[in-house]
VMD Tcl script that builds the backbone (N, CA, C; Angstrom):
set m [mol new atoms 297]
animate dup $m
set s [atomselect $m all]
$s set {name element resname resid chain x y z} {
  {N N MET 1 A 44.047 102.287 49.735}
  {CA C MET 1 A 44.161 101.068 50.330}
  {C C MET 1 A 44.996 101.683 51.517}
  {N N GLU 2 A 44.628 101.054 52.951}
  {CA C GLU 2 A 44.981 101.358 54.304}
  {C C GLU 2 A 46.179 100.910 54.726}
  {N N GLU 3 A 47.193 101.419 55.240}
  {CA C GLU 3 A 48.360 100.744 55.606}
  {C C GLU 3 A 48.278 100.507 57.202}
  {N N ILE 4 A 48.588 99.356 57.568}
  {CA C ILE 4 A 48.679 98.839 58.779}
  {C C ILE 4 A 49.996 98.212 59.556}
  {N N ILE 5 A 50.565 99.158 60.733}
  {CA C ILE 5 A 51.938 98.658 61.055}
  {C C ILE 5 A 51.515 97.796 61.915}
  {N N LEU 6 A 51.593 96.319 61.735}
  {CA C LEU 6 A 51.534 95.309 62.345}
  {C C LEU 6 A 52.395 95.493 63.983}
  {N N ASN 7 A 53.545 95.941 63.915}
  {CA C ASN 7 A 54.102 96.069 65.329}
  {C C ASN 7 A 53.196 97.102 66.313}
  {N N ASN 8 A 52.750 98.229 65.891}
  {CA C ASN 8 A 51.641 99.068 66.681}
  {C C ASN 8 A 50.607 98.192 67.384}
  {N N ILE 9 A 49.845 96.954 66.618}
  {CA C ILE 9 A 48.868 96.015 67.075}
  {C C ILE 9 A 49.504 95.345 67.745}
  {N N LEU 10 A 50.887 95.086 67.804}
  {CA C LEU 10 A 51.558 93.708 68.579}
  {C C LEU 10 A 51.880 94.491 70.117}
  {N N CYS 11 A 52.130 95.505 70.161}
  {CA C CYS 11 A 52.594 96.271 71.445}
  {C C CYS 11 A 51.793 96.381 72.030}
  {N N GLY 12 A 52.012 96.016 73.493}
  {CA C GLY 12 A 51.171 96.131 74.668}
  {C C GLY 12 A 49.832 95.423 74.642}
  {N N LYS 13 A 49.930 94.278 73.781}
  {CA C LYS 13 A 48.986 93.514 73.788}
  {C C LYS 13 A 49.070 91.795 73.919}
  {N N THR 14 A 48.443 91.368 74.209}
  {CA C THR 14 A 48.500 89.510 74.408}
  {C C THR 14 A 48.576 89.426 72.838}
  {N N TYR 15 A 48.898 88.023 72.728}
  {CA C TYR 15 A 48.770 87.823 71.257}
  {C C TYR 15 A 47.739 87.657 70.629}
  {N N PRO 16 A 46.951 86.770 71.757}
  {CA C PRO 16 A 45.355 86.489 71.039}
  {C C PRO 16 A 44.804 88.008 70.873}
  {N N ASP 17 A 44.977 88.614 71.736}
  {CA C ASP 17 A 44.314 90.140 71.868}
  {C C ASP 17 A 44.623 90.655 70.663}
  {N N ALA 18 A 45.667 90.866 70.299}
  {CA C ALA 18 A 46.418 91.574 69.030}
  {C C ALA 18 A 45.946 90.797 67.845}
  {N N GLY 19 A 45.560 89.552 67.837}
  {CA C GLY 19 A 45.213 88.969 66.993}
  {C C GLY 19 A 43.746 89.175 66.528}
  {N N GLY 20 A 42.817 89.620 67.500}
  {CA C GLY 20 A 41.462 89.675 67.557}
  {C C GLY 20 A 41.230 90.893 67.084}
  {N N TYR 21 A 42.101 91.647 67.088}
  {CA C TYR 21 A 42.197 93.506 66.867}
  {C C TYR 21 A 42.590 93.411 65.301}
  {N N PHE 22 A 43.529 92.751 64.831}
  {CA C PHE 22 A 43.697 92.596 63.613}
  {C C PHE 22 A 42.736 92.163 62.765}
  {N N TYR 23 A 42.347 90.803 63.206}
  {CA C TYR 23 A 40.953 90.179 62.868}
  {C C TYR 23 A 40.121 90.875 62.314}
  {N N GLY 24 A 39.495 92.002 63.184}
  {CA C GLY 24 A 38.731 93.115 62.696}
  {C C GLY 24 A 38.979 93.705 61.902}
  {N N ILE 25 A 40.431 94.448 61.700}
  {CA C ILE 25 A 40.636 94.962 60.429}
  {C C ILE 25 A 40.520 94.336 59.028}
  {N N ILE 26 A 41.325 93.302 59.009}
  {CA C ILE 26 A 41.103 92.504 57.750}
  {C C ILE 26 A 39.482 91.971 57.660}
  {N N LYS 27 A 38.817 91.693 58.341}
  {CA C LYS 27 A 37.546 91.229 58.021}
  {C C LYS 27 A 36.818 92.534 57.485}
  {N N ASP 28 A 37.202 93.795 58.390}
  {CA C ASP 28 A 36.145 95.124 57.634}
  {C C ASP 28 A 36.900 95.319 56.108}
  {N N ALA 29 A 38.461 95.399 55.786}
  {CA C ALA 29 A 39.009 95.011 54.465}
  {C C ALA 29 A 37.871 94.269 53.601}
  {N N ILE 30 A 37.770 93.005 53.976}
  {CA C ILE 30 A 37.132 91.959 53.430}
  {C C ILE 30 A 35.678 92.557 52.956}
  {N N LEU 31 A 34.939 92.539 53.842}
  {CA C LEU 31 A 33.315 93.057 53.769}
  {C C LEU 31 A 33.425 94.071 52.587}
  {N N LYS 32 A 34.530 95.112 52.901}
  {CA C LYS 32 A 34.344 96.582 51.914}
  {C C LYS 32 A 35.185 96.248 50.317}
  {N N SER 33 A 35.443 94.562 50.187}
  {CA C SER 33 A 36.503 94.686 49.280}
  {C C SER 33 A 37.407 95.597 48.929}
  {N N GLU 34 A 38.239 95.653 49.721}
  {CA C GLU 34 A 39.185 96.711 50.144}
  {C C GLU 34 A 40.482 95.668 50.213}
  {N N ARG 35 A 41.811 96.434 50.108}
  {CA C ARG 35 A 43.112 95.535 50.363}
  {C C ARG 35 A 43.710 96.523 51.269}
  {N N ILE 36 A 44.554 96.168 52.301}
  {CA C ILE 36 A 45.244 96.290 53.503}
  {C C ILE 36 A 46.683 96.128 53.073}
  {N N TYR 37 A 47.469 97.212 53.182}
  {CA C TYR 37 A 49.077 96.897 53.399}
  {C C TYR 37 A 49.403 96.828 54.775}
  {N N VAL 38 A 49.862 95.926 54.803}
  {CA C VAL 38 A 50.463 95.378 56.270}
  {C C VAL 38 A 52.096 95.539 56.309}
  {N N ASN 39 A 52.439 96.518 57.276}
  {CA C ASN 39 A 53.607 96.779 57.397}
  {C C ASN 39 A 54.206 95.987 58.552}
  {N N MET 40 A 55.341 95.189 58.048}
  {CA C MET 40 A 55.798 94.275 59.044}
  {C C MET 40 A 57.280 95.092 60.026}
  {N N GLU 41 A 57.581 96.005 59.386}
  {CA C GLU 41 A 58.743 96.425 60.116}
  {C C GLU 41 A 58.488 96.330 61.578}
  {N N GLY 42 A 59.696 96.120 62.252}
  {CA C GLY 42 A 60.347 95.949 63.532}
  {C C GLY 42 A 59.144 95.061 64.173}
  {N N VAL 43 A 58.368 93.905 63.352}
  {CA C VAL 43 A 57.791 92.774 63.809}
  {C C VAL 43 A 58.889 91.586 63.984}
  {N N THR 44 A 59.045 90.986 65.141}
  {CA C THR 44 A 60.367 89.974 65.398}
  {C C THR 44 A 59.812 88.647 65.175}
  {N N GLY 45 A 58.492 88.502 65.520}
  {CA C GLY 45 A 57.727 87.191 65.282}
  {C C GLY 45 A 56.203 87.274 65.484}
  {N N LEU 46 A 56.018 86.081 64.903}
  {CA C LEU 46 A 54.430 86.085 64.584}
  {C C LEU 46 A 53.918 84.646 65.248}
  {N N PRO 47 A 53.821 84.854 66.734}
  {CA C PRO 47 A 53.198 83.145 67.171}
  {C C PRO 47 A 52.157 82.657 66.847}
  {N N THR 48 A 52.325 81.552 66.699}
  {CA C THR 48 A 50.430 80.643 66.303}
  {C C THR 48 A 49.407 81.040 67.095}
  {N N MET 49 A 49.471 81.609 68.069}
  {CA C MET 49 A 48.316 82.139 69.298}
  {C C MET 49 A 47.952 83.457 68.339}
  {N N PHE 50 A 48.813 84.389 67.814}
  {CA C PHE 50 A 48.413 85.439 67.034}
  {C C PHE 50 A 47.871 85.334 65.807}
  {N N MET 51 A 48.453 84.037 64.847}
  {CA C MET 51 A 47.840 83.677 63.743}
  {C C MET 51 A 46.651 83.190 63.988}
  {N N ASN 52 A 46.220 82.137 64.822}
  {CA C ASN 52 A 45.182 81.838 65.094}
  {C C ASN 52 A 44.021 82.688 64.961}
  {N N THR 53 A 44.109 83.500 65.796}
  {CA C THR 53 A 42.921 84.509 66.332}
  {C C THR 53 A 42.884 85.648 65.183}
  {N N SER 54 A 43.772 85.655 64.111}
  {CA C SER 54 A 43.595 86.697 63.053}
  {C C SER 54 A 43.552 85.989 61.411}
  {N N PHE 55 A 44.691 85.064 61.137}
  {CA C PHE 55 A 44.292 84.693 60.070}
  {C C PHE 55 A 43.606 83.475 59.877}
  {N N GLY 56 A 43.642 82.594 61.017}
  {CA C GLY 56 A 42.945 81.452 60.952}
  {C C GLY 56 A 41.576 81.680 61.290}
  {N N LYS 57 A 40.977 82.572 62.014}
  {CA C LYS 57 A 39.706 83.124 62.110}
  {C C LYS 57 A 39.062 83.585 60.561}
  {N N ILE 58 A 39.897 84.501 60.062}
  {CA C ILE 58 A 39.500 84.983 59.026}
  {C C ILE 58 A 39.256 83.670 57.924}
  {N N MET 59 A 40.340 82.938 57.786}
  {CA C MET 59 A 40.522 81.780 56.761}
  {C C MET 59 A 38.970 80.824 57.083}
  {N N SER 60 A 38.785 80.947 58.474}
  {CA C SER 60 A 37.538 79.866 58.707}
  {C C SER 60 A 36.108 80.563 58.268}
  {N N GLU 61 A 36.029 81.972 58.167}
  {CA C GLU 61 A 35.131 82.712 57.592}
  {C C GLU 61 A 34.915 82.477 56.236}
  {N N PHE 62 A 36.048 82.954 55.566}
  {CA C PHE 62 A 36.414 83.575 54.296}
  {C C PHE 62 A 37.047 82.749 53.289}
  {N N GLY 63 A 37.729 81.706 53.847}
  {CA C GLY 63 A 38.689 80.704 53.076}
  {C C GLY 63 A 40.058 81.993 52.493}
  {N N VAL 64 A 41.142 80.974 52.443}
  {CA C VAL 64 A 42.311 81.107 52.402}
  {C C VAL 64 A 42.445 82.003 51.159}
  {N N GLU 65 A 42.028 82.136 49.789}
  {CA C GLU 65 A 42.203 82.739 48.880}
  {C C GLU 65 A 41.238 84.363 48.841}
  {N N ARG 66 A 40.497 84.196 50.009}
  {CA C ARG 66 A 40.049 85.725 49.854}
  {C C ARG 66 A 41.058 86.509 51.057}
  {N N LEU 67 A 41.434 85.676 52.164}
  {CA C LEU 67 A 42.449 86.436 53.104}
  {C C LEU 67 A 43.530 87.175 52.015}
  {N N LYS 68 A 44.380 86.260 51.272}
  {CA C LYS 68 A 45.402 86.477 50.481}
  {C C LYS 68 A 45.081 87.726 49.772}
  {N N LYS 69 A 43.919 87.557 49.097}
  {CA C LYS 69 A 43.600 89.238 48.207}
  {C C LYS 69 A 43.730 90.155 48.977}
  {N N SER 70 A 43.439 90.030 50.168}
  {CA C SER 70 A 43.083 91.296 51.029}
  {C C SER 70 A 44.258 91.827 51.771}
  {N N MET 71 A 45.406 91.350 51.544}
  {CA C MET 71 A 46.295 91.950 52.303}
  {C C MET 71 A 47.591 92.003 51.118}
  {N N VAL 72 A 48.323 93.239 51.601}
  {CA C VAL 72 A 49.928 93.075 50.696}
  {C C VAL 72 A 50.744 93.572 52.031}
  {N N PHE 73 A 51.874 92.631 51.582}
  {CA C PHE 73 A 52.773 92.786 52.793}
  {C C PHE 73 A 53.871 93.747 52.222}
  {N N LYS 74 A 54.370 94.372 53.253}
  {CA C LYS 74 A 55.552 95.562 53.162}
  {C C LYS 74 A 56.795 95.172 54.129}
  {N N ASN 75 A 57.921 95.262 53.766}
  {CA C ASN 75 A 58.982 95.328 54.770}
  {C C ASN 75 A 58.628 93.716 55.435}
  {N N ILE 76 A 58.623 92.957 54.596}
  {CA C ILE 76 A 58.743 91.540 55.312}
  {C C ILE 76 A 59.869 90.705 55.055}
  {N N SER 77 A 60.428 90.049 56.013}
  {CA C SER 77 A 61.793 89.129 55.831}
  {C C SER 77 A 60.972 87.859 55.156}
  {N N LYS 78 A 62.324 87.353 54.645}
  {CA C LYS 78 A 62.046 85.699 54.017}
  {C C LYS 78 A 61.493 85.021 55.104}
  {N N VAL 79 A 61.811 84.934 56.424}
  {CA C VAL 79 A 61.674 84.241 57.393}
  {C C VAL 79 A 59.983 84.524 57.330}
  {N N GLN 80 A 59.717 85.471 57.461}
  {CA C GLN 80 A 58.274 85.732 57.826}
  {C C GLN 80 A 57.567 85.226 56.630}
  {N N ILE 81 A 57.829 85.610 55.650}
  {CA C ILE 81 A 57.059 84.886 54.476}
  {C C ILE 81 A 56.609 83.697 54.591}
  {N N GLU 82 A 57.767 82.891 54.816}
  {CA C GLU 82 A 58.058 81.608 55.289}
  {C C GLU 82 A 57.011 81.057 56.379}
  {N N ARG 83 A 57.061 81.551 57.285}
  {CA C ARG 83 A 56.170 81.150 58.488}
  {C C ARG 83 A 54.679 81.368 58.039}
  {N N ILE 84 A 54.279 82.555 57.077}
  {CA C ILE 84 A 53.010 83.086 56.833}
  {C C ILE 84 A 52.553 81.838 56.010}
  {N N GLY 85 A 53.208 81.950 54.752}
  {CA C GLY 85 A 53.150 80.788 53.881}
  {C C GLY 85 A 52.638 79.459 54.013}
  {N N LYS 86 A 53.457 79.127 55.361}
  {CA C LYS 86 A 53.153 77.757 55.848}
  {C C LYS 86 A 52.239 77.717 56.663}
  {N N TYR 87 A 51.935 78.578 57.557}
  {CA C TYR 87 A 50.296 78.640 58.250}
  {C C TYR 87 A 49.193 78.766 57.381}
  {N N PHE 88 A 49.510 79.265 56.176}
  {CA C PHE 88 A 48.054 79.467 55.254}
  {C C PHE 88 A 47.962 78.153 54.351}
  {N N LYS 89 A 49.473 77.482 54.221}
  {CA C LYS 89 A 49.426 76.043 53.375}
  {C C LYS 89 A 48.871 74.949 54.538}
  {N N ASP 90 A 49.230 75.157 55.562}
  {CA C ASP 90 A 48.834 74.107 56.818}
  {C C ASP 90 A 47.186 74.007 56.879}
  {N N TYR 91 A 46.816 75.346 56.864}
  {CA C TYR 91 A 45.073 75.568 57.585}
  {C C TYR 91 A 44.503 74.772 56.240}
  {N N ALA 92 A 44.900 75.390 54.850}
  {CA C ALA 92 A 44.089 74.925 53.909}
  {C C ALA 92 A 44.198 73.203 53.490}
  {N N GLU 93 A 45.236 72.871 54.127}
  {CA C GLU 93 A 45.394 71.473 54.138}
  {C C GLU 93 A 44.223 70.679 55.082}
  {N N VAL 94 A 44.220 71.382 56.191}
  {CA C VAL 94 A 43.550 70.876 57.360}
  {C C VAL 94 A 42.079 70.904 56.955}
  {N N TYR 95 A 41.652 72.352 56.709}
  {CA C TYR 95 A 40.247 72.458 56.792}
  {C C TYR 95 A 39.766 72.647 54.997}
  {N N ASN 96 A 40.573 72.370 54.317}
  {CA C ASN 96 A 40.110 72.045 52.875}
  {C C ASN 96 A 40.599 71.297 52.023}
  {N N PRO 97 A 40.486 69.677 52.571}
  {CA C PRO 97 A 41.524 68.514 52.075}
  {C C PRO 97 A 40.960 68.540 50.857}
  {N N PRO 98 A 42.296 67.877 50.048}
  {CA C PRO 98 A 42.005 67.538 48.381}
  {C C PRO 98 A 40.659 66.407 48.328}
  {N N ALA 99 A 40.059 66.808 47.256}
  {CA C ALA 99 A 38.850 65.539 47.205}
  {C C ALA 99 A 39.370 64.423 46.660}
}
mol reanalyze $m
mol bondsrecalc $m
mol representation Tube
mol addrep $m
């Protein structure tokens, strides 16, 4: 299991560029049936622009559950858990409405 320090990905990039880079890491892990540790240390925020180009793009290709199974978060705050959880929930409701 590979550890990704998310703050290193965010530093020096626009949020869409950082999201696109992170998307590639997640997609590679999913295609290899691997999990990644996502270390959130030093991350102060996760803007929607970042989540759309990373989590959102992965969920549109592989679904919410497959994304969840591919990542384990480390050093994550309660606020970050809630923000990411809400993003996943909202995405699932919009793109996978109940029958």
